[in-house]
TORLOSE-589698 format. One record per residue (C-alpha): residue in one letter; x negated, y, z negated. Coordinates in pm, whole numbers, padded with zeros to 5 digits, always signed. Layout:
REM TORLOSE-589698
AXYZ...
This chain:
REM TORLOSE-589698
M-02870-02783-02048N-02943-02480-02257N-02665-02275-02400S-02780-01975-02190K-02654-02174-01880T-02348-02295-02038T-02234-01924-02155E-02288-01813-01778Q-02055-02125-01672Y-01807-02017-01923R-01783-01662-01808A-01759-01766-01447F-01468-01999-01553V-01297-01684-01768K-01330-01457-01460C-01232-01712-01206P-00928-01613-01019V-00604-01792-00992L-00518-01960-00688W-00181-01777-00653Q-00049-01430-00731S+00247-01470-00959S+00502-01365-00705S+00391-01655-00481A+00326-01932-00733P+00536-02270-00730F+00494-02246-01078S+00520-02021-01398L+00157-01937-01441F-00003-01908-01784P-00125-01522-01836F-00476-01626-01919P-00613-01362-02142W-00957-01335-01957R-01004-00977-02089E-01075-01075-02426Y-01382-01286-02308D-01538-01047-02018S-01828-00927-02268G-02021-01023-02555D-02308-01193-02654E-02188-01502-02806E-02343-01841-02675I-02157-02103-02553T-02148-02481-02608A-01988-02745-02418P-02010-03136-02374E-02272-03262-02129N-02250-03515-01922V-01860-03508-01858A-01652-03468-01537F-01662-03092-01412G-01273-03101-01513K-01366-03218-01875K-01577-02922-01891M-01342-02670-01776E-01093-02809-02031S-01360-02755-02302F-01410-02398-02169F-01017-02324-02170S-01010-02483-02521H-01255-02218-02663A-01119-01931-02525I-00801-02022-02678Q-00920-02097-03029N-01104-01751-03014S-00809-01571-02891Q-00591-01289-03072R-00300-01386-02900Y-00269-01754-02869E-00285-02046-03153M-00382-02386-02997L-00185-02682-03160V-00305-02992-02980E-00511-03059-02681N-00576-03388-02455V-00301-03563-02624Q-00251-03920-02437I+00100-04017-02426I+00117-04425-02493S+00413-04667-02432D+00368-05021-02522K-00013-04998-02456V+00045-04807-02141T-00083-04452-02048L+00183-04262-01916G-00039-03938-01886E-00181-03673-02085L-00059-03339-02215D-00350-03078-02180F-00228-02794-02406L+00018-02711-02662L+00004-02359-02774R+00168-02098-02986D+00228-01731-02852K+00175-01510-03153E+00342-01228-03002T+00671-01396-02903E+00650-01704-03142R+00736-01918-02860L+00562-02264-02769L+00374-02290-02435H+00275-02638-02290V-00001-02543-02053E-00176-02762-01762L-00494-02670-01651A-00654-02725-01282C-00976-02577-01176K-01012-02651-00791F-01223-02581-00497Y-00992-02638-00185L-01124-02552+00180Y-00875-02444+00447D-00842-02713+00734K-00623-02587+00986R-00592-02949+01132R-00352-03037+00847A-00159-02725+00848G+00206-02743+00937Q+00282-03056+00746N+00385-02858+00468E+00319-02487+00309Y-00001-02594+00137S-00120-02885+00313A-00412-02739+00515W-00609-02683+00174V-00840-02986+00100G-01068-03083-00154P-01467-03068-00014N-01474-03459+00013Q-01146-03513+00156N-01021-03673-00147D-00813-03393-00332F-00531-03189-00167L-00368-02873-00292D+00009-03010-00184R-00057-03360-00337K-00164-03163-00680I+00167-02931-00658E+00370-03262-00617K+00193-03451-00913L+00228-03131-01152K+00587-03101-01037T+00699-03453-01050R+00453-03637-01317Q+00249-03399-01545L+00494-03133-01645P+00797-03369-01664L+00604-03617-01903F+00666-03337-02179H+01038-03420-02171H+00994-03799-02178A+01146-03985-02477V+00808-04149-02585C+00650-03776-02559K+00946-03622-02749K+00912-03898-03029W+00525-03803-03068L+00615-03407-03106A+00888-03512-03346S+00652-03706-03572Q+00345-03505-03515L+00433-03166-03500D+00785-03171-03600I+00922-03014-03274F+01272-03146-03188D+01384-02973-02925T+01156-02964-02615S+01413-02731-02398Q+01298-02409-02570I+00923-02477-02455I+00768-02273-02167Q+00575-02495-01928Q+00283-02319-01745I+00012-02386-01502H-00365-02232-01504F-00499-02299-01172P-00841-02089-01123A-00981-02175-00813H-01226-02100-00532L-01123-02101-00219Y-01311-02139+00152L-01214-02068+00495P-01373-02197+00823Y-01693-02008+00914G-01603-01713+01112K-01263-01682+01005S-01121-01408+00805E-00791-01452+00816I-00650-01515+00467P-00312-01760+00443E-00017-01527+00250N+00064-01789+00015I-00279-01797-00198N-00439-01519-00360P-00718-01321-00137E-00931-01285-00444A-00986-01656-00461V-01125-01659-00112K-01522-01678-00204G-01697-01801+00125F-01669-02077+00418W-01724-02400+00545L-01901-02532+00849Q-02036-02860+00999P-02394-02922+00963D-02507-02828+01343E-02340-02452+01245L-02640-02422+01001K-02857-02400+01345N-02720-02066+01380E-02957-01817+01450A-02823-01603+01164F-02954-01868+00917Q-03292-01955+01089S-03463-01698+00847S-03268-01778+00568Q-03302-01965+00230F-03081-02239+00094Y-03006-02378-00267L-02789-02678-00368P-02629-02574-00711P-02512-02891-00919K-02138-02890-00930S-02126-02759-01291D-02294-02421-01116W-02015-02386-00827L-01825-02131-01022L-02124-01915-01045K-02228-01631-00811P-02526-01706-00623G-02856-01540-00780E-03199-01518-00752N-03315-01742-01016A-03282-02052-00794D-03525-02281-00621W-03488-02192-00260L-03557-02410+00011N-03608-02343+00396L-03360-02461+00653E-03565-02805+00708N-03592-02917+00359A-03206-02818+00281M-03095-03016+00557E-03292-03324+00421Q-03073-03282+00092I-02759-03218+00287E-02797-03531+00483Q-02855-03734+00171M-02534-03630+00046H-02338-03673+00348Q-02444-04041+00379R-02261-04095+00058K-01964-03889+00201K-02008-03561-00021S-01971-03228+00102P-02235-02997-00082L-02208-02634-00198I-02494-02409-00101W-02615-02082-00166I-02789-01889+00131K-03009-01582+00058L-02974-01417+00406P-03290-01217+00522D-03122-00884+00434G-03092-00991+00090C-02738-01086+00063F-02592-01412-00043E-02320-01641+00102R-02134-01947-00063I-02081-02221+00211F-01960-02579+00198V-02121-02797+00458V-01867-03084+00519W-01953-03446+00615W-01620-03492+00776
């Protein structure tokens, strides 16, 4: 992949809205210094052929290492006991303004609002495009596994031996959770417990693409590495028939693609076409 494309992806990550507004978040949110990276001509490099989450971690790391406020101490630390991996610490930072240490966990996600799952708990309706990722379960994992790992005896021993950190009670734990959220097609009511700025489009069933509004539209299925990008002109646009062929192939593998739609009036939409 060329560096200019990676740079586009990096800037999209940097400017991606967080899932919650601070007042409604179930965690302390890391104040990501995105304004430091909103411009500039620097070209970014990142690992290729890695999972989406790993690439986002590399973007976060690059941002912090070039930050004026924060210093990266360690990242992606595997905590191992008797050859068994207990978990991983994403990032340990030093805030140069306050001299406080921060343990930051990163999650960059895409969730669709499925009203059929609403009511189980506050966040149960938000599901991943392939029905194998659930916001309420992610929150529970952060609360019960990822954040508590920092205070595990094995982790404390590692921190003391490697970083001379002996008191973890004074370290601030925060979450950085950039996200794109998608509502059912045609719905505009946004749940109160999430950041409205994170809502980026809709999701629908394949048959709904036969809607008259889409008959003269053009379609593009971006790779997941581009899912944070805004739809643009430099895509290999398909007609509906050819797009449906690609969508059906992905549905056979139980994958719900994100598609960019270029409407006849020149406007763009982001839409997930789900297999379920």
